[in-house]
N, C-alpha and C positions, 0 to 999 in steps of 0.2 A: 724496241721491236727489231726483228731480224730484217736484214736488207731484202731478202727474198719476199717476205710478207709486204714490205713497203712497196716493192715493185708490182706485186700482184694487185694491191689495193689501188695503186695509181692507174693500172690498166683498166680495172673494173670501173673506177669512178669516171674515167674518160668516156666510157661507153654507156654510162648510166642514162644520159639524156635520150639516147637512141632507143634503149630498152623501154624507158618510160613512155616515149612517144609511140613505140610499137604497141604497147599495151593500151594506150589511150585510143589509138586507131581501132584496135580490136574491140574494145568496149563500145566505141561509138558505132561501129558496124553492127555489133550485136544488138544494140538498142534500136537502130534503124530497122534491122531485120524483124525483130520482135514486134515493133510498132506496125510494120507493113502486114505481118501475119495477122495481128489482132484486127486491123482495119478490114482485111479480107474476110475474116471470120464473122465480124459484125455485119458486113454487107451481105454475106451468104445467109446469115440468120434472118435478115430482113427479107431477102428474096424467098426463102422457104416459107416465112410467115405469109407473104403475099400469095404464094401458090396455094398454101393451105386455105387462106380466106377465099380465094377464087374457086377452089374445089368445093368448099363448104357452101358457097352461094349457088353453084351449079347443081349440087346434089340436094341441097336443103338441109344438110346435116351440119351440126356444129363440131368442128374438129378442134380438139384442145391441144 
């Protein structure tokens, strides 16, 4: 292998743990964000259902 390629591979391999850690942090943040959004969506669906039930009881209509 050429000396230039050896030097480039040495530089890249020294930085690999930082790149891997950066991607790990990025994926972890993405998973946390998606889980928070899903929790909020589920909570809002429950609240909408409660409001629909309340309106149905007050009007005597069945809201589907």
